[in-house]
C-alpha positions as CSV (number, residue, x, y, z in Angstrom):
1,M,0.1,-0.3,-0.4
2,P,1.4,3.3,-0.7
3,D,2.6,5.5,1.6
4,L,0.4,8.7,1.4
5,A,1.8,10.4,3.9
6,G,2.9,14.5,3.3
7,A,1.0,14.0,0.0
8,P,-1.1,16.8,-1.1
9,L,-5.1,15.7,-0.2
10,F,-7.1,16.6,-3.0
11,L,-11.0,16.1,-3.0
12,S,-13.5,15.1,-5.7
13,Y,-17.0,14.9,-6.5
14,R,-19.4,14.5,-8.9
15,T,-21.2,17.7,-10.6
16,S,-24.7,17.2,-12.0
17,S,-23.7,16.8,-15.3
18,G,-21.7,14.0,-14.2
19,H,-18.0,15.0,-14.3
20,C,-15.8,15.0,-11.6
21,S,-14.0,18.1,-10.8
22,R,-11.2,18.6,-8.1
23,G,-11.4,21.1,-5.8
24,A,-13.9,23.9,-4.7
25,R,-14.5,26.2,-7.1
26,R,-15.9,29.9,-6.2
27,Q,-18.8,30.6,-8.6
28,G,-19.5,34.4,-9.2
29,F,-18.1,37.8,-7.6
30,T,-18.3,39.8,-4.1
31,L,-20.2,42.5,-3.6
32,I,-16.9,44.5,-3.0
33,E,-15.5,43.2,-6.7
34,V,-18.6,44.3,-8.4
35,L,-18.2,47.4,-6.7
36,V,-15.2,48.1,-8.0
37,V,-15.4,47.3,-11.5
38,V,-18.8,49.7,-11.4
39,A,-16.3,53.1,-10.2
40,I,-13.8,51.9,-12.8
41,I,-16.6,52.0,-15.4
42,A,-17.6,55.2,-14.2
43,L,-14.3,56.9,-13.8
44,L,-13.3,55.7,-17.2
45,V,-16.9,57.3,-18.5
46,A,-16.1,61.0,-16.8
47,I,-12.7,60.6,-18.1
48,L,-14.0,59.9,-22.1
49,L,-16.9,62.1,-21.9
50,P,-15.7,65.5,-22.6
51,S,-13.2,64.4,-25.2
52,L,-16.3,62.7,-26.7
53,S,-18.2,66.0,-26.6
54,A,-15.5,67.8,-27.9
55,A,-15.1,65.7,-30.6
56,R,-18.7,66.1,-31.6
57,R,-19.0,69.7,-31.2
58,Q,-15.5,69.5,-33.0
59,A,-17.6,68.0,-36.3
60,K,-20.2,69.7,-36.4
61,T,-17.7,72.7,-36.5
62,A,-16.0,71.4,-39.6
63,A,-18.9,70.6,-41.3
64,S,-21.0,73.5,-41.2
65,A,-17.4,75.2,-42.4
66,V,-17.9,72.7,-45.7
67,N,-21.2,74.1,-45.4
68,L,-20.0,77.2,-46.2
69,R,-16.7,76.3,-48.3
70,T,-20.0,74.6,-50.8
71,I,-21.8,78.2,-50.8
72,G,-18.9,79.4,-52.0
73,H,-18.0,77.8,-54.6
74,A,-21.3,78.0,-55.8
75,L,-21.0,82.0,-55.2
76,V,-18.1,81.8,-57.4
77,Y,-20.1,80.2,-60.4
78,Y,-22.7,82.8,-59.9
79,L,-20.4,85.7,-60.5
80,Q,-19.0,83.6,-63.1
81,A,-22.5,83.8,-65.4
82,N,-23.7,87.3,-64.1
83,Q,-21.2,89.4,-64.4
84,D,-19.3,89.3,-61.3
85,V,-22.8,90.8,-59.6
86,I,-23.2,89.3,-56.3
87,P,-26.8,88.3,-55.5
88,P,-28.7,90.8,-53.6
89,A,-29.5,90.1,-49.7
90,S,-33.2,90.2,-50.7
91,G,-35.8,88.9,-53.3
92,L,-35.0,90.4,-57.0
93,G,-38.1,89.0,-59.2
94,D,-38.0,85.9,-60.5
95,A,-34.4,85.6,-59.4
96,G,-34.5,84.9,-55.8
97,G,-32.1,85.8,-53.4
98,G,-28.8,85.8,-51.8
99,F,-29.5,81.7,-51.2
100,E,-31.9,80.8,-53.9
101,T,-30.0,82.3,-56.4
102,L,-27.3,79.6,-55.5
103,H,-29.2,76.2,-56.6
104,K,-28.2,75.6,-59.8
105,Y,-24.6,75.6,-59.1
106,I,-24.4,73.1,-56.0
107,Q,-24.6,69.4,-57.0
108,K,-28.6,68.3,-56.2
109,V,-29.1,66.6,-53.7
110,S,-32.2,65.9,-51.2
111,I,-34.6,68.3,-49.3
112,S,-36.7,67.7,-47.2
113,T,-39.8,69.9,-46.7
114,T,-42.4,70.0,-43.2
115,K,-45.3,72.3,-41.7
116,H,-43.9,74.4,-39.1
117,G,-47.2,75.1,-37.7
118,S,-46.9,78.7,-36.7
119,P,-50.0,81.3,-36.8
120,W,-47.3,82.9,-39.7
121,L,-47.2,80.8,-41.6
122,G,-50.1,78.4,-41.1
123,N,-49.6,75.5,-43.7
124,T,-46.6,76.7,-45.9
125,P,-43.9,74.5,-46.6
126,V,-41.0,74.8,-44.7
127,V,-38.1,73.7,-46.9
128,D,-34.5,72.6,-45.4
129,V,-32.2,72.7,-47.6
130,P,-29.1,70.6,-46.4
131,W,-26.1,73.0,-47.4
132,F,-28.3,76.1,-45.4
133,L,-28.0,74.3,-42.3
134,C,-25.6,74.1,-39.7
135,P,-25.0,71.3,-37.6
136,G,-24.0,73.2,-34.4
137,D,-27.3,75.3,-34.9
138,E,-30.3,74.2,-32.8
139,I,-33.0,76.6,-33.7
140,P,-32.6,77.8,-37.5
141,H,-34.1,80.7,-38.7
142,V,-37.4,80.5,-40.2
143,T,-38.1,83.5,-43.7
144,G,-41.4,84.3,-44.4
145,E,-43.9,83.3,-46.7
146,V,-42.4,84.2,-49.9
147,E,-42.1,82.8,-53.4
148,Q,-38.6,81.2,-53.8
149,K,-37.1,78.9,-56.6
150,L,-36.3,75.3,-55.4
151,P,-33.3,73.4,-56.0
152,D,-35.5,71.1,-58.1
153,G,-36.2,74.7,-60.2
154,T,-40.0,74.6,-59.9
155,V,-41.1,78.1,-58.0
156,R,-43.6,78.5,-55.6
157,K,-45.0,80.0,-51.7
158,V,-42.0,78.4,-49.1
159,A,-40.4,79.2,-46.0
160,Y,-36.8,78.2,-45.5
161,R,-34.7,77.5,-42.6
162,L,-31.5,79.1,-42.5
163,S,-28.2,78.9,-40.2
164,Y,-26.3,81.5,-42.3
165,G,-26.5,85.3,-43.3
166,L,-25.2,87.2,-46.5
167,N,-24.4,90.7,-46.0
168,P,-26.4,93.1,-47.6
169,D,-23.4,95.8,-47.5
170,L,-21.8,93.7,-50.5
171,S,-25.6,94.0,-52.6
172,Y,-29.7,93.9,-51.3
173,V,-32.4,95.3,-53.0
174,E,-35.7,95.9,-51.9
175,M,-38.9,95.3,-54.2
176,P,-41.5,97.3,-52.7
177,A,-45.5,96.7,-53.7
178,P,-46.2,99.0,-56.9
179,P,-46.6,102.0,-57.8
180,Q,-43.3,101.6,-55.6
181,K,-39.9,101.1,-57.6
182,P,-37.1,98.6,-56.3
183,Y,-34.3,99.9,-54.5
184,G,-30.7,99.0,-53.6
185,V,-27.2,98.5,-54.4
186,L,-26.0,95.9,-56.8
187,R,-22.2,95.6,-56.4
188,R,-19.8,93.7,-58.9
189,M,-17.4,91.1,-56.5
190,S,-14.4,92.9,-58.1
191,S,-15.3,96.1,-56.6
192,V,-14.7,94.6,-53.4
193,K,-11.4,96.1,-51.8
194,Y,-9.9,93.7,-50.0
195,P,-12.0,90.2,-50.9
196,S,-10.0,88.1,-47.9
197,R,-10.9,90.8,-45.2
198,I,-15.1,91.0,-46.2
199,V,-17.2,88.8,-45.0
200,S,-19.8,88.0,-47.3
201,Y,-21.8,84.4,-45.5
202,C,-21.4,83.4,-42.0
203,D,-23.6,81.9,-39.0
204,A,-26.2,84.0,-38.1
205,G,-30.1,83.6,-37.4
206,N,-32.2,84.3,-34.4
207,D,-35.5,82.4,-33.2
208,E,-37.6,84.3,-34.2
209,I,-39.8,84.3,-37.7
210,S,-40.4,87.2,-39.4
211,G,-40.4,88.7,-43.1
212,D,-37.0,88.1,-43.9
213,S,-33.4,86.3,-43.1
214,R,-30.7,88.2,-44.2
215,W,-27.9,89.5,-41.7
216,V,-26.2,90.4,-38.8
217,L,-25.2,93.1,-37.1
218,K,-28.0,94.2,-34.8
219,E,-26.4,97.7,-34.8
220,S,-26.7,98.8,-38.2
221,N,-29.1,100.4,-40.4
222,H,-29.7,98.2,-43.3
223,I,-33.1,97.1,-43.9
224,Y,-32.4,93.6,-43.8
225,N,-30.6,92.6,-40.3
226,Q,-33.5,90.8,-39.3
227,T,-30.9,88.2,-38.4
228,E,-27.7,88.6,-35.9
229,F,-24.4,86.5,-36.0
230,E,-25.6,84.1,-33.5
231,I,-22.7,81.9,-32.1
232,H,-23.3,78.2,-33.2
233,H,-20.5,76.1,-31.7
234,Q,-20.2,77.3,-28.2
235,T,-17.5,79.5,-28.4
236,G,-17.8,81.0,-31.9
237,G,-18.4,80.8,-35.4
238,N,-17.4,80.3,-39.1
239,F,-17.1,82.6,-41.9
240,L,-17.1,82.7,-45.8
241,Y,-14.7,85.6,-47.0
242,C,-15.2,87.1,-50.3
243,D,-11.9,86.0,-51.8
244,G,-13.4,82.3,-51.0
245,H,-11.7,81.2,-47.4
246,V,-13.5,80.1,-44.4
247,S,-12.3,80.8,-41.1
248,Y,-13.5,80.0,-37.8
249,H,-13.5,82.9,-35.1
250,K,-13.7,82.9,-31.6
251,A,-16.2,85.3,-29.9
252,L,-14.6,87.7,-28.0
253,I,-17.3,88.4,-25.3
254,N,-18.7,86.4,-23.3
255,T,-22.6,85.6,-23.9
256,P,-25.6,84.2,-21.6
257,P,-26.6,80.4,-22.1
């Protein structure tokens, strides 16, 4: 008979499946271990969440810059086809205003039409054109009901949602009801002395509905200042200049949340 003195003792038992196991196996985790894992996960989330939020904001800012570059490219083609005359900041007969005049110079994409349901617009269709909408603009400005040309070439009464504004100091036209005559200023882009310093389009808007949605600085006395420059990206906004480049500028003052 073999001598088992000093040899380790192994216990063997048969499980419900019929297999034998050696030694006792611990099943599951203790409460302390679970709490430690949860705490580690919470710590990782707290560390990574600000970075993810910042990445999302940067992506929206970049997408907005792409929209403005698209508008800038369309503006170049428009100028070439219209003797270098800058599109007006308001409607000009069937030609439309400073936004819808650019439709045919931009690659066609699908647009969406919804009902706004406001007492001003009623059942007037509200058109969403992708390059007119900034991803960082939570409440795009809604223009008034105007007969405008759509990207598909049709002309009908619609309202647009807009996240950008056109500089009326460059070109604007007012079309009053007869017998009054149209008035305003049409300018050629070649007459802009410092195109790399003069803004053509930029982040703009307000949260109201009004007759026009055109531009930016509230203090100016121009007729189409129904929208103001708006910070869409927490710390600043994108600007398209007359020479075609897009720049992001931080706001110099704090704004209320």
